C-alpha positions, 0 to 999 in steps of 0.5 A: 358285708359291712356298709361301704366295705369292698369284697376284698376288704371283707375277705381280708377281715375274714382271713384275719379273724380265722388266723386270730381264732387259730392262734387263740386255740393253740393256747400260746398265752397259757404256755407263756405263763407256764414258761414264766412260772418255770423261770420264777420258781425258786424251788426248782433248779434250772441251768442257763441253757434251759432259761435261754430256751424258755426265753426264746419260747416266750418271745416267739409266742409273744410275737404270735400273741400280738397277731391276735391280741394287738397292743392297745396303741395299735388298736387305738390307731385303728379307730376310724369314722364312717366308711373307714375315713378319719374319725372327726370329733365334732363336739367336746363337753366340758363340765365344771365341778364345784369344789367348795362343797368338798369333804375335808378329811 
């Protein structure tokens, strides 16, 4: 158990990881890629109904994928400091650049 983490938090984290693992094993990303390739294949004729079904399959799988591969925006918001508190930036370093020695090609 991580320092400062309650038993309930640990169990929630374990359930989330278990769900991510399950969804990952089901090969949803690969199936989405296969369906997109079917739609893009200009050598193969497919009707509107098939395209609609493939689109629904892609959208549904993408929702499941987002459960274990969240958007980068969501991941960015989950960054926290010590004990789950807000992350506080204490120092920012600024480095100057000497542009006078720049190569001009």
